[in-house]
Each structure stands twice: as C-alpha cells, then as structure tokens.
C-alpha positions as CSV (number, residue, x, y, z in Angstrom):
1,X,3.2,-33.6,71.1
2,X,4.0,-36.8,69.1
3,X,0.9,-36.9,68.0
4,X,0.0,-37.1,63.9
5,X,-2.5,-34.6,63.4
6,X,-4.5,-34.5,59.6
7,X,-6.9,-31.3,59.5
8,X,-8.9,-30.9,56.7
9,X,-6.9,-33.2,54.3
10,X,-8.0,-33.9,50.7
11,X,-6.3,-35.5,47.9
12,X,-8.3,-36.5,44.3
13,X,-7.1,-39.1,42.0
14,X,-9.0,-38.8,38.5
15,X,-12.6,-39.8,39.7
16,X,-11.8,-40.8,43.4
17,X,-12.3,-37.9,46.0
18,X,-10.4,-39.0,49.5
19,X,-11.5,-36.1,52.4
20,X,-11.8,-33.8,53.6
21,X,-10.0,-35.8,56.1
22,X,-9.5,-34.9,59.8
23,X,-7.9,-37.2,62.6
24,X,-5.5,-37.0,65.6
25,X,-3.6,-40.1,66.2
26,X,-2.6,-39.9,69.8
27,X,0.9,-40.5,70.8
28,X,0.7,-43.9,72.9
29,X,-2.1,-45.5,70.9
30,X,-2.7,-48.2,68.2
31,X,-5.4,-47.0,65.1
32,X,-6.8,-49.1,62.6
33,X,-8.8,-47.9,59.6
34,X,-11.3,-50.5,58.3
35,X,-13.4,-50.2,55.5
36,X,-14.6,-51.8,51.8
37,X,-11.9,-52.1,49.3
38,X,-11.5,-49.0,47.0
39,X,-12.6,-47.0,50.6
40,X,-9.5,-45.4,50.5
41,X,-7.3,-46.7,53.2
42,X,-4.1,-47.2,51.1
43,X,-4.7,-44.0,50.1
44,X,-5.0,-42.0,53.0
45,X,-1.9,-43.8,54.2
46,X,-0.2,-42.9,51.1
47,X,-1.1,-39.3,52.3
48,X,0.0,-39.5,55.5
49,X,3.7,-40.5,54.1
50,X,3.0,-37.0,51.4
51,X,3.4,-40.1,48.8
52,X,0.2,-38.8,47.6
53,X,0.7,-35.5,48.4
54,X,-2.9,-33.8,49.7
55,X,-4.4,-31.0,47.5
56,X,-5.5,-29.1,50.4
57,X,-4.8,-29.3,54.0
58,X,-2.5,-30.2,56.5
59,X,0.0,-33.4,57.8
60,X,1.6,-32.7,61.1
61,X,3.8,-35.6,63.1
62,X,5.1,-34.6,66.1
63,X,4.8,-30.9,65.2
64,X,6.3,-31.3,61.9
65,X,4.3,-30.0,58.6
66,X,4.5,-33.2,56.1
67,X,5.6,-31.8,52.7
68,X,8.4,-31.7,50.5
69,X,10.3,-28.1,51.5
70,X,11.3,-29.9,54.8
71,X,11.9,-34.3,55.2
72,X,13.0,-34.0,58.7
73,X,9.5,-35.8,59.6
74,X,11.0,-38.6,57.4
75,X,13.1,-39.9,60.2
76,X,10.4,-39.7,62.5
77,X,8.3,-42.6,60.7
78,X,8.6,-46.3,59.0
79,X,5.9,-47.0,56.3
80,X,5.3,-50.4,55.2
81,X,3.2,-50.5,52.1
82,X,1.3,-53.6,50.7
83,X,4.1,-53.9,47.9
84,X,7.9,-53.0,48.1
85,X,9.5,-51.5,45.0
86,X,13.1,-52.3,44.4
87,X,13.9,-54.7,47.2
88,X,14.0,-58.0,44.4
89,X,18.1,-58.2,43.8
90,X,18.8,-57.7,47.1
91,X,19.3,-60.5,50.2
92,X,17.9,-59.7,53.2
93,X,21.1,-59.1,55.4
94,X,21.4,-56.6,52.7
95,X,18.6,-54.8,53.3
96,X,19.0,-54.9,57.3
97,X,22.7,-53.3,57.3
98,X,20.9,-50.7,54.5
99,X,18.0,-49.8,56.4
100,X,20.4,-49.8,59.4
101,X,22.5,-46.9,58.3
102,X,19.6,-45.0,56.9
103,X,18.2,-44.8,60.7
104,X,19.8,-43.3,63.2
105,X,17.5,-45.6,65.2
106,X,17.7,-48.9,64.2
107,X,17.7,-51.7,67.1
108,X,19.6,-54.5,66.0
109,X,18.9,-56.5,68.7
110,X,14.8,-56.2,68.3
111,X,15.5,-56.7,64.6
112,X,17.6,-60.3,65.7
113,X,14.8,-60.9,68.1
114,X,12.3,-60.6,65.3
115,X,14.5,-62.7,63.0
116,X,14.5,-65.3,65.0
117,X,11.0,-65.8,66.1
118,X,9.7,-65.7,62.7
119,X,12.8,-67.7,61.2
120,X,13.6,-65.3,58.6
121,X,16.1,-66.6,55.9
122,X,18.0,-63.4,55.4
123,X,20.6,-65.2,52.9
124,X,18.1,-65.4,50.3
125,X,17.0,-62.6,47.5
126,X,14.0,-61.0,48.3
127,X,12.3,-62.0,45.0
128,X,13.0,-65.8,45.9
129,X,10.9,-65.6,49.1
130,X,7.0,-65.9,49.1
131,X,5.0,-63.5,49.4
132,X,4.3,-64.3,52.9
133,X,8.0,-64.6,53.7
134,X,8.4,-61.0,52.1
135,X,5.7,-59.5,54.2
136,X,7.5,-61.0,57.6
137,X,11.1,-60.0,56.2
138,X,9.4,-56.1,55.6
139,X,7.6,-55.8,58.8
140,X,10.9,-56.8,60.8
141,X,12.6,-54.2,59.4
142,X,10.0,-51.1,59.6
143,X,9.8,-52.6,63.6
144,X,13.8,-52.5,64.4
145,X,13.7,-48.8,62.6
146,X,12.4,-48.4,66.1
147,X,10.6,-44.6,64.8
148,X,8.3,-42.5,66.9
149,X,5.4,-43.5,64.2
150,X,4.5,-47.0,61.7
151,X,2.6,-47.0,59.4
152,X,1.2,-50.5,58.5
153,X,-0.9,-51.3,55.0
154,X,-2.5,-54.3,55.6
155,X,0.5,-55.4,57.6
156,X,-0.8,-59.4,58.6
157,X,-2.8,-59.9,54.8
158,X,-0.8,-63.0,53.6
159,X,1.3,-64.3,56.4
160,X,-0.2,-67.3,58.3
161,X,-1.6,-67.9,61.6
162,X,1.3,-68.7,63.6
163,X,3.4,-65.9,63.0
164,X,0.6,-64.2,62.4
165,X,0.1,-64.2,66.3
166,X,3.8,-63.4,66.6
167,X,4.2,-60.6,65.0
168,X,1.0,-58.8,66.7
169,X,3.1,-59.7,69.9
170,X,6.0,-57.9,68.7
171,X,3.6,-55.0,67.5
172,X,2.2,-54.8,71.4
173,X,6.3,-55.0,72.5
174,X,6.8,-52.6,69.9
175,X,4.9,-49.6,71.1
176,X,5.4,-50.6,75.4
177,X,8.4,-48.7,74.7
178,X,6.7,-45.5,74.7
179,X,5.2,-42.5,73.2
180,X,4.6,-44.7,70.3
181,X,1.8,-43.9,67.7
182,X,1.0,-46.8,65.2
183,X,-1.5,-46.6,62.3
184,X,-2.9,-49.6,60.6
185,X,-5.2,-50.1,57.5
186,X,-6.5,-53.6,58.0
187,X,-9.2,-56.1,56.7
188,X,-8.0,-58.8,59.3
189,X,-10.4,-58.9,62.3
190,X,-7.8,-60.6,64.7
191,X,-5.7,-57.2,64.1
192,X,-8.4,-55.1,65.3
193,X,-9.6,-57.1,67.9
194,X,-5.8,-57.3,69.4
195,X,-4.6,-54.2,68.5
196,X,-6.9,-51.7,68.2
197,X,-7.4,-48.3,70.6
198,X,-9.3,-46.5,67.7
199,X,-11.0,-47.8,65.0
200,X,-11.7,-45.4,62.1
201,X,-14.1,-46.5,59.9
202,X,-13.7,-45.5,55.9
203,X,-16.2,-45.4,53.2
204,X,-15.9,-43.8,49.7
205,X,-12.8,-41.7,50.8
206,X,-14.2,-40.6,54.1
207,X,-14.0,-41.1,57.8
208,X,-17.5,-42.2,58.5
209,X,-16.7,-43.1,62.0
210,X,-14.4,-43.0,64.6
211,X,-14.6,-45.2,68.0
212,X,-12.8,-46.0,71.0
213,X,-12.9,-50.0,70.3
214,X,-13.3,-50.9,73.8
215,X,-16.7,-49.1,73.5
216,X,-17.7,-50.0,70.7
217,X,-17.6,-53.9,71.9
218,X,-21.1,-54.5,73.1
219,X,-23.0,-51.8,71.7
220,X,-24.7,-54.1,69.5
221,X,-26.8,-56.8,70.4
222,X,-28.7,-60.0,69.0
223,X,-31.6,-61.1,70.2
224,X,-33.5,-64.1,70.3
225,X,-37.2,-63.2,70.8
226,X,-40.1,-65.4,72.2
227,X,-42.1,-64.5,70.1
228,X,-42.1,-62.6,66.4
229,X,-42.5,-59.2,66.6
230,X,-44.1,-57.1,63.8
231,X,-43.0,-53.4,65.3
232,X,-39.6,-52.3,65.1
233,X,-37.1,-51.7,67.9
234,X,-35.3,-48.8,68.7
235,X,-31.6,-48.9,67.2
236,X,-32.5,-51.8,64.7
237,X,-30.2,-52.4,61.9
238,X,-31.1,-56.3,60.8
239,X,-33.6,-58.9,61.5
240,X,-33.0,-62.3,60.3
241,X,-36.7,-63.1,61.2
242,X,-38.8,-61.6,62.9
243,X,-37.6,-63.6,65.9
244,X,-33.6,-62.9,65.8
245,X,-33.2,-58.8,65.7
246,X,-29.9,-56.8,65.9
247,X,-29.7,-53.2,67.4
248,X,-27.2,-50.6,67.8
249,X,-28.8,-49.5,70.6
250,X,-29.4,-52.2,73.2
251,X,-30.4,-50.1,76.4
252,X,-33.0,-48.6,74.5
253,X,-34.2,-51.8,73.0
254,X,-34.1,-53.6,76.1
255,X,-36.2,-50.7,77.8
256,X,-39.0,-50.7,75.2
257,X,-39.1,-54.4,75.2
258,X,-39.6,-54.5,79.2
259,X,-42.5,-51.4,78.4
260,X,-44.2,-53.8,75.9
261,X,-43.9,-57.1,77.8
262,X,-41.7,-58.1,75.1
263,X,-39.4,-61.2,76.3
264,X,-36.0,-62.6,74.5
265,X,-34.6,-65.7,75.3
266,X,-31.1,-65.2,75.0
267,X,-28.7,-61.8,73.4
268,X,-25.4,-62.2,72.0
269,X,-23.0,-58.9,71.3
270,X,-21.9,-58.6,68.2
271,X,-18.1,-58.9,67.4
272,X,-16.1,-56.8,65.9
273,X,-16.2,-57.6,62.2
274,X,-20.2,-57.9,62.5
275,X,-20.2,-54.3,63.7
276,X,-17.8,-52.4,61.0
277,X,-20.1,-54.6,58.6
278,X,-23.5,-52.7,60.1
279,X,-21.7,-49.4,60.6
280,X,-21.1,-49.1,56.2
281,X,-24.4,-50.5,55.8
282,X,-26.0,-48.2,57.7
283,X,-24.0,-45.3,56.2
284,X,-25.1,-46.6,52.7
285,X,-29.3,-46.1,53.5
C-alpha cells in the first residue's frame, strides 16, 4: 500500500509539456530518474510534491491523493529540491529543532549519527556554509524525518567523493528500515550504480524507458572483431570503426556472428552511463 502511483499525470509550463506520465514507485525500492538537462526530471519531482500541480491525471501516496484539498500526505514524504529557499538566516541547530517539531517521525539519533559522520557545523548560519555543506545538511535533515517516502533532486551533485560515499551508505541504511520508497533524480553514475533498483529514463518531458537496473546491466555489449565488418549486427547502436561495435541485443548479435563465421577478439559490457546515453540517442533517431 505504501507505493507512489502516478496515472496519466501531465503538466504544461509555457512551451514545455511534461507527460502524460504513468509510473509506480514500489515499496522497498529506489528509483533513479535519469535524463539530459531539461528533460523534465525536476518538474516531475515538483509535480509529485504538488509544487507544480498536475493539469490532468492523478498522483497517490500510500493511497492518498496528492492535492490541496487533503494535505495529510505531506507528513508521509520528505522532499529535497536542488535549491532550498528561506533557510539562510537559520543556524543548523535551529533548522534541526524546527524540523523535529514539524515531523512526528523525526529521528534525532539518526540525524546525530549522520551529522557526526559528515562533521556538519551546526552552529553556523546556513548562508555561511559552502554549497556542498548546505547539501549535506539538507540531506541529513531529509533522512532524519524518517518518512515513508523521500524525494531527492540531484542529491549528491555538489558533494565531495568521500562524503558522497558516506551519504549513499546512509541512503541504504534509511531504506533498510523497511516499507520505504526513495525517488531520486540524478546525473551521477555512482548514484545510479549503487542505489537504483529501477531506472526511469526521461527525454523531452516523457518517460521513454523504465528498467530494472540489474537487468539493464550487461544488456549492451561492445565487441572487438577480428576483421572489419561491413554489414550491421542485430541490435547495433554504434560502431567506432568497422571492428569495434556496440549492440543492445548481444545474444542475437553473437548468434548472427557465429552463424556467419565472424570472430570477435573480446567483448565488454557497457557501464550504466553509456547504456543510458545510448537509450537517449536511440529515442532521438
């Protein structure tokens, strides 16, 4: 029941059309929304939070309609946008106290654990913190709300590598508490590789693919051929020359090469970043 369900939801903002979107974010899973800049990832997250209300369709969290009429659903979700407004004059401790009062599910012990690991300067005003430290503090607060759902917009974009690894581990720890749903928009390959159960690929306001991450791994393969090949392989998506070819259907490609007596010297699965790039480019053709 703790799912987030999006049914035929759409939003038009000036010349940009988002949707219609049909997605279900299942309990116990992390979905990473990936896509080019301007694809509509942030707008989709805002629509989930009713900050950019859908023009049509429905959104439900835990069976409750996301709407202005009934806002009880807001207690179920923590949302972290790329930029926070209105926090500049508050010190970290003041923000923590404020959030602890707003969210009955607030977990002070979990916040303290994250803050200690990240060495957060809680006595400084938010405006005096670097962009990366601001982001760390925001994420620590979002996680400590301990809601059923968490929505994070580019959560590690400005964070240094050691802190990013620490935070990703805390994301997993948060999920391990059970009955949770995490929705992330991200360009970061490490976020996708380490966190994602599902990947939703966006382009021009549309979801062009929804994949199980573990099934997507290994689904695109690069082959180095013994001799140049003038014909096309099944599922071919790119060739760097006539001897280095990438395919999206490796099983069919290997059957074809075996039948035709085409030898390959080696093969290598593509990483997630390359696969997403090819999915986006295939859609453009």
